C-alpha positions as CSV (number, residue, x, y, z in Angstrom):
1,X,-101.9,59.6,70.2
2,X,-98.3,59.5,68.7
3,X,-96.9,57.0,72.1
4,X,-100.3,55.3,70.7
5,X,-99.1,54.7,67.9
6,X,-95.2,53.7,68.7
7,X,-96.3,51.0,71.3
8,X,-99.1,48.9,68.8
9,X,-95.8,48.8,66.3
10,X,-93.6,47.4,68.8
11,X,-96.1,45.1,70.0
12,X,-97.2,43.7,66.6
13,X,-93.5,43.6,66.0
14,X,-93.0,41.5,68.8
15,X,-96.3,39.2,68.0
16,X,-94.2,38.6,64.6
17,X,-91.1,37.8,66.2
18,X,-92.7,35.0,68.9
19,X,-94.8,33.6,66.2
20,X,-91.9,32.9,64.2
21,X,-90.2,31.2,66.6
22,X,-91.3,28.0,65.9
23,X,-90.2,28.0,62.3
24,X,-86.7,28.9,63.1
25,X,-86.3,26.3,66.1
26,X,-87.3,23.7,63.2
27,X,-85.3,25.2,60.7
28,X,-82.5,26.6,62.1
29,X,-80.0,24.2,60.8
30,X,-80.9,24.9,57.0
31,X,-80.7,28.1,57.8
32,X,-77.4,28.9,59.4
33,X,-76.2,26.6,56.4
34,X,-77.5,29.4,54.1
35,X,-75.6,32.2,56.3
36,X,-72.6,30.5,56.1
37,X,-72.7,29.4,52.3
38,X,-73.7,34.0,51.5
39,X,-70.7,34.4,54.0
40,X,-68.1,32.1,51.7
41,X,-69.3,33.4,48.7
42,X,-68.7,37.6,49.4
43,X,-65.7,36.8,50.9
44,X,-64.2,34.2,47.8
45,X,-66.6,34.4,44.6
46,X,-67.4,38.3,44.8
47,X,-64.0,39.5,44.8
48,X,-63.0,36.9,41.6
49,X,-66.4,38.2,39.9
50,X,-65.9,42.4,40.6
51,X,-62.3,41.7,39.1
52,X,-63.7,39.9,35.9
53,X,-66.4,42.5,35.2
54,X,-63.4,44.8,35.5
55,X,-61.3,42.9,33.0
56,X,-64.0,42.8,30.8
57,X,-64.5,46.9,30.9
58,X,-60.8,47.1,30.8
59,X,-61.0,44.8,27.4
60,X,-63.7,46.5,26.1
61,X,-62.2,49.8,26.4
62,X,-59.2,49.0,24.7
63,X,-61.4,46.9,21.7
64,X,-63.4,50.5,21.6
65,X,-60.0,52.5,21.7
66,X,-58.6,50.6,18.6
67,X,-61.1,52.8,16.8
68,X,-59.4,55.9,17.7
69,X,-57.3,57.7,15.9
70,X,-54.5,58.7,16.8
71,X,-55.0,62.0,18.0
72,X,-57.9,60.9,20.1
73,X,-56.1,58.2,21.2
74,X,-53.6,60.8,22.4
75,X,-56.6,62.6,24.6
76,X,-57.3,59.7,26.5
77,X,-55.8,60.0,30.1
78,X,-53.2,57.4,31.4
79,X,-55.4,55.1,34.1
80,X,-52.1,54.0,35.3
81,X,-50.2,57.1,35.8
82,X,-49.6,58.4,39.6
83,X,-51.5,61.8,40.0
84,X,-48.5,62.7,42.4
85,X,-45.7,62.0,40.4
86,X,-43.9,64.9,38.8
87,X,-43.0,65.3,35.4
88,X,-39.4,63.6,35.7
89,X,-40.5,60.4,36.9
90,X,-38.5,57.2,35.9
91,X,-39.2,56.6,32.0
92,X,-38.8,52.8,33.0
93,X,-35.6,50.2,32.6
94,X,-33.2,51.5,30.0
95,X,-31.9,49.1,27.4
96,X,-28.9,47.2,27.9
97,X,-27.4,48.5,25.0
98,X,-26.7,52.0,24.2
99,X,-29.4,54.3,23.7
100,X,-27.8,55.7,21.1
101,X,-26.1,52.4,19.8
102,X,-24.6,53.8,15.8
103,X,-25.8,51.9,13.0
104,X,-23.2,51.0,10.1
105,X,-23.0,50.2,6.6
106,X,-23.7,46.4,5.6
107,X,-20.2,44.9,5.0
108,X,-21.9,42.3,2.3
109,X,-20.5,41.7,-1.2
110,X,-23.0,40.1,-3.6
111,X,-21.7,37.7,-5.4
112,X,-22.4,36.0,-9.5
113,X,-24.8,33.3,-9.4
114,X,-22.7,31.0,-10.5
115,X,-20.4,31.9,-7.6
116,X,-22.8,31.5,-5.3
117,X,-24.2,28.2,-6.6
118,X,-20.7,26.6,-6.6
119,X,-19.6,27.9,-3.3
120,X,-23.5,26.5,-2.0
121,X,-22.2,23.0,-2.9
122,X,-18.5,23.2,-2.1
123,X,-19.4,23.7,1.6
124,X,-22.4,21.1,1.3
125,X,-19.6,19.0,-0.1
126,X,-17.3,19.7,3.1
127,X,-20.1,19.2,5.2
128,X,-21.5,16.4,4.1
129,X,-18.3,14.8,5.2
130,X,-18.5,15.8,8.8
131,X,-19.4,12.1,11.2
132,X,-19.6,12.3,15.1
133,X,-16.1,10.7,15.5
134,X,-15.7,8.4,19.4
135,X,-12.5,7.1,18.8
136,X,-9.8,10.4,19.2
137,X,-5.6,10.8,19.1
138,X,-3.7,12.6,21.3
139,X,-2.0,14.9,19.0
140,X,-1.4,18.0,20.0
141,X,-3.8,20.6,18.0
142,X,-2.8,24.3,18.7
143,X,-4.9,26.6,21.0
144,X,-4.6,29.4,18.2
145,X,-6.9,27.3,16.5
146,X,-9.5,26.4,19.3
147,X,-9.3,30.3,19.5
148,X,-10.6,31.0,16.1
149,X,-13.5,28.1,15.8
150,X,-14.5,30.2,18.8
151,X,-14.2,33.1,17.5
152,X,-16.2,31.9,15.2
153,X,-18.8,30.1,17.4
154,X,-19.4,33.6,18.6
155,X,-20.4,35.2,15.5
156,X,-23.8,33.8,16.2
157,X,-27.1,35.4,16.2
158,X,-28.9,35.8,19.7
159,X,-32.0,37.3,21.5
160,X,-31.5,41.2,21.6
161,X,-27.6,40.5,21.5
162,X,-27.2,39.1,24.7
163,X,-24.3,36.8,23.6
164,X,-25.5,34.1,26.4
165,X,-22.8,31.6,25.6
166,X,-19.3,30.6,27.8
167,X,-16.6,28.1,26.5
168,X,-14.9,26.9,28.7
169,X,-11.3,24.9,27.5
170,X,-9.9,22.1,29.2
171,X,-7.0,21.3,27.8
172,X,-4.6,19.7,31.4
173,X,-4.2,16.2,31.7
174,X,-5.5,15.9,35.1
175,X,-8.5,18.1,34.7
176,X,-9.9,15.8,31.5
177,X,-9.5,12.8,33.5
178,X,-11.6,14.4,36.4
179,X,-14.3,15.6,33.9
180,X,-14.5,11.5,32.7
181,X,-14.6,10.1,36.1
182,X,-17.3,12.4,36.8
183,X,-19.3,11.5,33.4
184,X,-18.4,7.7,33.3
185,X,-19.8,7.6,37.2
186,X,-23.1,9.6,35.9
187,X,-23.1,7.8,32.9
188,X,-23.2,4.1,34.5
189,X,-26.3,5.1,36.4
190,X,-27.3,6.7,33.1
191,X,-27.2,3.1,31.3
192,X,-28.5,0.8,33.9
193,X,-31.1,3.0,35.4
194,X,-32.3,6.2,34.1
195,X,-32.1,5.5,30.4
196,X,-34.7,2.3,30.5
197,X,-34.6,-0.8,27.6
198,X,-35.8,1.6,24.5
199,X,-33.5,3.8,24.9
200,X,-30.5,1.5,25.3
201,X,-31.0,-0.6,23.0
202,X,-31.4,2.6,20.2
203,X,-27.9,2.9,21.1
204,X,-26.8,-0.8,20.5
205,X,-25.5,-0.4,16.5
206,X,-23.7,2.6,17.0
207,X,-21.4,0.5,19.6
208,X,-21.4,3.5,22.6
209,X,-21.5,2.7,26.0
210,X,-21.0,4.2,29.2
211,X,-17.4,4.4,29.4
212,X,-15.8,7.5,27.7
213,X,-12.4,7.1,26.6
214,X,-12.3,9.6,24.7
215,X,-12.4,12.3,27.4
216,X,-9.2,12.4,27.7
217,X,-8.0,11.0,24.7
218,X,-8.8,14.4,23.0
219,X,-6.2,17.0,23.1
220,X,-9.3,19.6,24.2
221,X,-12.7,19.7,25.9
222,X,-14.6,22.3,25.3
223,X,-17.2,22.9,27.4
224,X,-20.6,24.9,26.3
225,X,-22.4,26.7,28.9
226,X,-25.4,28.7,28.2
227,X,-25.9,32.2,30.4
228,X,-29.6,32.6,31.7
229,X,-28.9,35.8,32.0
230,X,-25.5,38.6,33.2
231,X,-25.2,41.9,35.6
232,X,-25.0,44.9,34.1
233,X,-22.5,47.4,35.2
234,X,-25.1,48.8,38.3
235,X,-25.3,44.9,39.3
236,X,-28.8,44.3,38.0
237,X,-29.4,41.7,36.0
238,X,-29.5,41.5,32.2
239,X,-32.3,39.4,30.8
240,X,-30.8,36.8,27.8
241,X,-33.5,36.4,26.0
242,X,-33.9,33.2,24.1
243,X,-30.8,32.0,25.7
244,X,-31.6,28.4,24.9
245,X,-32.1,28.8,21.7
246,X,-29.0,31.2,20.7
247,X,-26.5,28.5,22.7
248,X,-28.1,25.9,20.0
249,X,-27.8,28.5,16.9
250,X,-24.0,29.1,18.1
251,X,-23.3,25.4,18.8
252,X,-24.1,24.4,15.2
253,X,-21.8,26.9,14.4
254,X,-19.2,25.8,16.4
255,X,-19.3,22.2,15.0
256,X,-19.3,23.4,11.9
257,X,-16.1,25.7,12.5
258,X,-14.2,22.3,13.9
259,X,-14.6,20.3,11.0
260,X,-13.9,23.2,8.5
261,X,-10.6,23.5,10.6
262,X,-9.6,20.0,9.6
263,X,-10.4,18.7,13.0
264,X,-13.6,16.2,14.7
265,X,-15.5,16.1,17.4
266,X,-18.8,14.8,19.4
267,X,-21.8,15.9,20.4
268,X,-21.8,14.7,24.2
269,X,-24.8,16.0,26.4
270,X,-23.3,14.6,29.7
271,X,-26.9,13.7,31.5
272,X,-26.9,14.8,35.0
273,X,-23.3,15.7,35.4
274,X,-24.0,19.8,35.0
275,X,-24.1,20.6,38.1
276,X,-20.9,18.5,39.1
277,X,-19.1,19.7,36.2
278,X,-19.8,23.3,36.9
279,X,-18.6,23.0,40.2
280,X,-15.1,21.3,39.1
281,X,-14.8,24.3,36.4
282,X,-15.6,26.9,39.3
283,X,-18.5,28.6,37.1
284,X,-21.6,31.3,38.6
285,X,-24.7,29.8,39.4
286,X,-26.2,31.4,36.0
287,X,-24.5,29.4,33.4
288,X,-26.3,25.6,32.7
289,X,-23.8,23.2,31.2
290,X,-25.4,22.2,27.7
291,X,-22.9,20.6,25.5
292,X,-18.9,18.3,25.9
293,X,-17.5,18.5,22.4
294,X,-13.9,16.7,22.7
295,X,-11.8,18.0,19.8
296,X,-8.8,16.8,18.0
297,X,-7.7,14.6,15.5
298,X,-9.5,11.4,14.6
299,X,-7.4,8.0,16.2
300,X,-5.7,6.2,13.2
301,X,-8.0,3.4,13.8
302,X,-11.0,5.6,14.0
303,X,-14.0,4.0,13.0
304,X,-17.5,5.3,12.2
305,X,-21.0,4.0,11.7
306,X,-22.4,3.8,8.0
307,X,-25.1,5.8,8.4
308,X,-26.9,7.6,5.3
309,X,-28.4,11.1,5.6
310,X,-32.3,11.8,4.7
311,X,-32.7,12.7,1.0
312,X,-33.7,16.5,0.2
313,X,-36.7,15.5,-0.4
314,X,-37.2,14.3,3.3
315,X,-36.2,17.8,4.8
316,X,-37.4,20.3,2.2
317,X,-40.9,21.3,1.3
318,X,-41.2,24.4,-1.0
319,X,-44.2,26.4,-1.0
């Protein structure tokens, strides 16, 4: 009796398949397309959907944890912990500065308000005379003065105290001429092809062009490099956080120190010259040239554009 029932069920199945054959024969392209879409969805969309659900679950868990007390948070299991790791596992990267870095009392002298006001006004009047100079005397400047100027620039703040700057001072006539040749070659292309009509038009009142006599006339050239990273004693990289901003701040202090010493400079940004100058000076791959500053005395016949600076009300907002 049981065998008869099984035979009847098999017959019904065969009959059903045979009855579907005309439907399959007529619609097989659509059925095949549906199968391909299903397989594609399983391979591509489903993993992303599952990953999205997991992220939402983690975010929801983090949101719930924000409402827990510190004691409750401490009791939660560490989802990223390795169950096979020992108690002596690596605690993560070591800080670049000493862990037990000593902190000392601030060397600070509070001045009378009148003294502060006088110093602020005097320093402003000194710096208000600072101008960009393109005509230099070839008179020598003692290198000790340049060293103190760079020491002053080195007092600038930097991200995580990484001090991501390097100052290369070129004083030999031969090397200065090589630098001038490289810069002028690129500047000729800049002025004639790269910079465009508006840029070169805006520069005309300043009477500047691709010729850079100051690169060979000035007694010293300070090349400001930013270090994107450095190497620790163990050979691993030390990240230089905010290296662009840190070097920009230090460069402002450098220019201020040059003027304070009684010298003049020009903030030159040699477009497209960086790699060639870095190779000429033998600088490593982690350094990038940001500024080139000729430093010295102005030429006896030096002239500067009669420019006016913005008034205080245009650069200060008090809230």
